[in-house]
Backbone as ProteinMPNN parsed JSONL, in Angstrom:
{"seq_chain_A": "MDFQDKTMTCKDCSSEFVWTAGEQKFYADKGLQNPPSRCKNCRDNAKQAKANRPTFSITCKACGKTDEVPFQPRDPQDVLCKECFDKQRAENAN", "coords_chain_A": {"N_chain_A": [[-15.167, -99.246, -2.259], [-16.282, -102.649, -1.011], [-17.706, -104.667, -2.894], [-19.848, -107.599, -2.179], [-21.923, -110.666, -3.087], [-24.591, -111.013, -1.622], [-27.8, -112.608, -0.225], [-31.65, -112.319, -0.038], [-34.189, -111.804, 0.487], [-37.324, -112.55, -0.402], [-40.109, -110.032, -1.141], [-42.34, -110.828, -1.377], [-42.742, -112.744, -2.967], [-40.831, -114.394, -0.844], [-39.514, -116.243, -1.705], [-35.701, -117.038, -1.792], [-33.111, -114.848, -2.848], [-30.379, -114.009, -4.539], [-28.671, -110.889, -3.985], [-25.763, -109.365, -6.122], [-22.861, -108.293, -6.66], [-22.121, -107.04, -8.661], [-24.477, -106.054, -9.004], [-24.537, -105.184, -6.525], [-22.977, -103.329, -7.234], [-24.398, -101.778, -9.937], [-26.202, -100.529, -8.252], [-25.404, -98.675, -6.737], [-23.271, -96.817, -8.044], [-25.405, -95.434, -9.382], [-26.486, -94.345, -6.866], [-28.251, -94.745, -5.902], [-29.892, -95.743, -2.345], [-31.66, -98.208, -1.43], [-31.951, -101.461, -1.337], [-32.862, -103.726, -3.595], [-36.368, -105.485, -2.842], [-37.968, -106.966, -3.807], [-37.659, -111.186, -5.72], [-36.649, -111.241, -9.311], [-38.521, -112.436, -10.73], [-40.648, -111.137, -9.181], [-40.273, -108.633, -9.075], [-40.597, -107.908, -12.647], [-43.448, -108.701, -12.881], [-44.59, -106.762, -11.485], [-43.791, -103.995, -13.039], [-44.361, -105.536, -15.165], [-47.036, -104.924, -14.013], [-47.769, -102.781, -13.594], [-47.355, -101.022, -15.616], [-49.319, -102.994, -17.069], [-52.085, -101.157, -15.596], [-54.541, -98.96, -16.014], [-55.335, -95.907, -17.649], [-56.886, -92.299, -17.089], [-57.971, -90.073, -18.654], [-58.395, -86.471, -18.535], [-58.271, -82.555, -18.993], [-55.816, -80.17, -17.944], [-56.294, -78.12, -15.224], [-55.705, -75.67, -14.736], [-53.345, -75.223, -17.068], [-54.914, -76.091, -18.819], [-54.083, -78.312, -21.293], [-54.328, -80.9, -22.509], [-54.384, -83.516, -20.713], [-52.687, -87.477, -19.947], [-53.969, -90.129, -16.374], [-53.303, -91.089, -13.273], [-54.991, -92.744, -11.779], [-58.859, -93.01, -11.342], [-60.225, -89.519, -11.162], [-62.327, -87.862, -8.667], [-63.143, -85.833, -9.502], [-63.47, -84.412, -13.002], [-62.409, -82.09, -14.102], [-61.025, -80.517, -11.996], [-58.179, -80.808, -11.757], [-54.688, -81.516, -12.62], [-52.23, -81.647, -15.036], [-49.186, -83.539, -15.47], [-47.248, -81.129, -15.561], [-48.185, -79.193, -14.41], [-48.27, -79.63, -11.494], [-46.347, -81.21, -11.093], [-45.333, -78.135, -11.217], [-46.469, -76.159, -9.266], [-45.527, -78.383, -6.58], [-43.248, -78.096, -6.057], [-43.11, -75.036, -5.796], [-44.794, -74.672, -3.585], [-43.323, -76.15, -1.468], [-41.274, -74.711, -1.117]], "CA_chain_A": [[-15.734, -100.481, -1.457], [-15.829, -104.515, -1.488], [-19.213, -105.694, -2.561], [-19.857, -109.443, -1.893], [-22.571, -111.007, -3.014], [-25.879, -111.487, -1.182], [-29.626, -113.443, -0.088], [-32.194, -111.758, -0.243], [-35.702, -112.597, 0.025], [-38.284, -110.906, -1.738], [-41.014, -109.682, 0.358], [-44.038, -111.058, -2.54], [-42.904, -114.345, -3.003], [-41.033, -115.117, -0.227], [-38.309, -116.863, -1.847], [-35.13, -116.408, -1.716], [-32.501, -114.833, -4.601], [-28.601, -113.828, -4.736], [-28.17, -109.098, -5.004], [-25.118, -110.016, -6.304], [-22.161, -107.629, -5.81], [-22.172, -106.663, -8.944], [-26.183, -105.427, -9.32], [-24.8, -103.519, -5.673], [-22.222, -101.599, -7.632], [-24.522, -100.768, -10.482], [-26.989, -99.227, -7.527], [-23.891, -97.829, -5.365], [-22.965, -95.749, -8.967], [-26.77, -94.524, -10.047], [-26.569, -92.861, -6.24], [-29.601, -95.911, -5.111], [-29.76, -96.557, -1.343], [-32.271, -99.325, -0.88], [-31.393, -102.956, -2.043], [-34.026, -104.461, -3.54], [-36.712, -105.966, -1.744], [-38.363, -108.461, -4.23], [-36.334, -111.403, -6.928], [-36.169, -110.957, -10.429], [-39.555, -112.767, -11.186], [-41.098, -110.39, -8.434], [-39.954, -107.654, -9.34], [-40.998, -108.029, -13.301], [-44.443, -109.468, -11.746], [-44.855, -105.632, -10.673], [-43.13, -104.283, -13.257], [-46.232, -105.939, -15.984], [-48.838, -105.018, -13.894], [-47.535, -101.291, -13.515], [-47.794, -101.089, -17.293], [-50.395, -102.916, -18.084], [-53.022, -100.388, -15.543], [-55.657, -98.133, -16.727], [-55.207, -94.28, -17.236], [-57.797, -91.676, -17.663], [-57.743, -87.975, -19.238], [-58.158, -85.818, -18.049], [-58.276, -81.794, -19.088], [-55.561, -79.491, -16.889], [-57.356, -77.329, -14.487], [-54.425, -74.258, -14.802], [-53.277, -74.705, -17.904], [-55.915, -76.443, -20.783], [-54.193, -79.089, -21.813], [-54.757, -83.199, -22.427], [-53.813, -85.618, -19.998], [-52.824, -88.334, -18.878], [-53.518, -89.224, -15.458], [-53.235, -93.45, -12.946], [-56.664, -92.597, -11.372], [-59.64, -91.965, -11.961], [-60.462, -88.658, -11.018], [-63.323, -87.514, -8.627], [-63.721, -84.284, -9.957], [-62.311, -83.944, -13.549], [-62.42, -80.55, -14.215], [-59.903, -80.527, -10.484], [-57.13, -81.902, -11.745], [-53.429, -80.683, -13.135], [-51.287, -82.446, -15.411], [-48.072, -83.477, -14.803], [-46.151, -80.258, -15.279], [-48.454, -78.388, -13.471], [-48.105, -81.12, -10.321], [-45.196, -80.419, -10.281], [-44.407, -77.17, -10.378], [-47.424, -76.551, -7.526], [-45.217, -79.03, -5.716], [-41.92, -77.258, -6.212], [-43.928, -73.544, -5.673], [-45.155, -75.551, -2.527], [-41.891, -76.764, -0.908], [-40.705, -73.128, -0.608]], "C_chain_A": [[-16.286, -101.633, -1.802], [-17.085, -104.771, -1.785], [-19.299, -107.58, -3.213], [-21.445, -109.992, -1.931], [-23.53, -111.624, -1.656], [-27.136, -111.968, -0.468], [-29.281, -112.626, 0.324], [-33.214, -112.42, 0.073], [-36.691, -111.833, 0.127], [-39.784, -111.405, -0.95], [-42.321, -109.987, -0.264], [-43.922, -112.642, -2.477], [-42.206, -115.351, -1.587], [-39.311, -116.112, -0.294], [-36.936, -116.296, -2.074], [-33.856, -116.252, -2.863], [-30.918, -113.949, -3.434], [-28.36, -111.813, -5.325], [-26.63, -109.446, -5.153], [-23.737, -108.942, -6.807], [-21.66, -106.273, -7.123], [-23.631, -105.848, -9.894], [-25.787, -104.09, -7.383], [-23.769, -102.06, -6.465], [-23.255, -101.173, -8.55], [-25.323, -99.821, -9.691], [-25.854, -98.382, -6.935], [-23.734, -96.529, -6.523], [-24.003, -95.36, -9.718], [-27.171, -93.885, -8.769], [-28.758, -94.449, -5.561], [-29.084, -96.271, -3.081], [-30.534, -97.585, -0.707], [-31.982, -100.6, -1.43], [-32.361, -103.423, -2.337], [-35.087, -105.251, -2.809], [-37.41, -107.538, -2.681], [-37.157, -108.96, -5.643], [-37.047, -110.698, -7.857], [-37.811, -111.177, -11.0], [-40.953, -111.709, -10.444], [-41.486, -109.065, -8.93], [-40.335, -106.951, -11.881], [-42.386, -109.005, -13.588], [-45.69, -107.737, -11.815], [-44.646, -104.873, -11.553], [-44.016, -103.62, -14.417], [-47.052, -104.966, -15.109], [-48.923, -103.163, -13.948], [-48.107, -100.591, -14.938], [-48.889, -101.17, -17.352], [-52.334, -101.663, -16.724], [-53.532, -99.427, -16.118], [-54.414, -97.243, -16.277], [-56.709, -93.793, -17.752], [-57.534, -90.601, -18.402], [-58.479, -87.378, -18.949], [-57.993, -84.265, -18.261], [-57.378, -81.071, -18.096], [-56.701, -77.98, -16.006], [-56.552, -75.778, -14.194], [-54.025, -74.134, -16.483], [-54.183, -75.697, -19.393], [-55.616, -77.57, -21.123], [-53.644, -80.816, -20.955], [-53.621, -83.774, -22.11], [-54.213, -86.48, -19.889], [-52.565, -89.038, -17.753], [-53.342, -91.508, -14.551], [-54.218, -93.159, -12.293], [-57.795, -92.214, -12.025], [-60.356, -91.023, -10.779], [-62.108, -88.831, -10.24], [-63.834, -87.096, -9.042], [-62.574, -83.964, -11.178], [-61.894, -83.264, -13.922], [-61.515, -80.129, -12.832], [-59.146, -81.322, -10.911], [-55.419, -81.588, -13.336], [-52.675, -81.122, -13.821], [-50.182, -82.149, -14.996], [-47.095, -82.628, -14.651], [-46.869, -79.431, -14.489], [-47.851, -78.012, -11.85], [-46.85, -80.727, -10.116], [-44.594, -79.966, -9.847], [-45.096, -76.584, -9.27], [-45.945, -76.985, -6.351], [-44.139, -78.531, -5.245], [-42.983, -75.802, -5.293], [-45.134, -74.319, -3.942], [-44.566, -75.469, -0.785], [-41.187, -75.765, -0.84], [-41.095, -72.873, 0.429]], "O_chain_A": [[-16.811, -101.709, -2.913], [-17.742, -105.173, -0.825], [-18.963, -108.292, -4.159], [-22.168, -109.799, -0.954], [-23.168, -112.517, -0.89], [-27.448, -110.926, 0.109], [-28.258, -112.096, 0.758], [-33.21, -113.646, -0.04], [-36.859, -110.721, 0.627], [-40.279, -112.429, -0.479], [-43.349, -109.499, 0.205], [-44.726, -113.486, -2.08], [-42.615, -116.458, -1.235], [-38.461, -116.454, 0.528], [-36.871, -115.15, -2.519], [-33.564, -117.172, -3.626], [-30.693, -113.586, -2.279], [-28.048, -111.425, -6.451], [-26.176, -109.894, -4.099], [-23.908, -108.986, -8.025], [-21.154, -105.17, -6.915], [-23.687, -105.313, -11.001], [-26.272, -103.005, -7.065], [-23.733, -100.831, -6.413], [-23.439, -99.976, -8.328], [-25.382, -98.631, -9.999], [-25.929, -97.154, -6.899], [-23.986, -95.384, -6.148], [-23.7, -94.889, -10.814], [-28.004, -92.985, -8.878], [-29.861, -94.536, -5.021], [-28.102, -96.923, -2.728], [-30.239, -97.929, 0.437], [-31.6, -100.326, -2.567], [-33.079, -103.704, -1.378], [-34.535, -105.86, -1.892], [-37.355, -108.719, -2.336], [-36.367, -108.274, -6.292], [-37.852, -109.804, -7.597], [-38.348, -110.263, -11.626], [-42.024, -111.55, -11.03], [-42.59, -108.559, -9.131], [-40.254, -105.778, -12.248], [-42.358, -109.922, -14.409], [-46.892, -107.604, -12.046], [-45.679, -104.225, -11.384], [-44.341, -102.472, -14.719], [-47.777, -104.18, -15.718], [-49.896, -102.478, -14.263], [-49.063, -99.841, -15.133], [-49.667, -100.24, -17.562], [-53.459, -101.596, -17.221], [-52.781, -98.91, -16.945], [-53.44, -97.311, -15.527], [-57.49, -94.422, -18.465], [-56.343, -90.505, -18.699], [-59.611, -87.826, -19.129], [-57.146, -84.089, -17.385], [-57.947, -81.138, -17.006], [-57.575, -77.216, -16.416], [-56.996, -74.939, -13.41], [-54.332, -73.126, -17.119], [-53.92, -75.781, -20.593], [-56.593, -78.272, -21.381], [-53.156, -81.393, -19.984], [-52.591, -84.233, -22.603], [-55.395, -86.795, -19.753], [-51.37, -89.071, -17.461], [-53.306, -92.615, -15.09], [-54.415, -94.368, -12.169], [-57.893, -91.407, -12.949], [-60.899, -91.472, -9.77], [-62.985, -89.537, -10.737], [-64.997, -87.427, -9.27], [-61.432, -83.545, -10.99], [-60.738, -83.471, -14.291], [-61.421, -78.901, -12.852], [-59.23, -82.513, -10.613], [-55.423, -81.535, -14.566], [-51.703, -81.149, -13.065], [-49.857, -81.126, -14.394], [-46.141, -82.881, -13.915], [-46.163, -78.792, -13.709], [-47.364, -77.04, -11.272], [-46.372, -80.067, -9.194], [-43.769, -80.18, -8.959], [-44.432, -76.442, -8.243], [-45.448, -76.199, -5.544], [-43.983, -78.479, -4.025], [-43.415, -75.947, -4.15], [-46.322, -74.049, -3.764], [-44.955, -75.082, 0.317], [-40.107, -76.049, -0.322], [-40.799, -71.799, 0.953]]}, "name": "protein", "num_of_chains": 1, "seq": "MDFQDKTMTCKDCSSEFVWTAGEQKFYADKGLQNPPSRCKNCRDNAKQAKANRPTFSITCKACGKTDEVPFQPRDPQDVLCKECFDKQRAENAN"}
């Protein structure tokens, strides 16, 4: 596949940025199908905001393991850890 630089518009700050041919090849090699919607500065800011968001300690209602979740549970006694949540999701998908 022949990749060429593309000029994109950031969905957050509306500035134009170049999605380089090399970046497009990287996305294709990783199987990523959606192009970036943010410029590098806004992507970095979004990553930083995500890293700085608070977490809340819970005890899993299924296995009893202590874990952290990125939201404040309404009922801390009615929350699953990531592993049990993923397991339940997989079971419900079948």
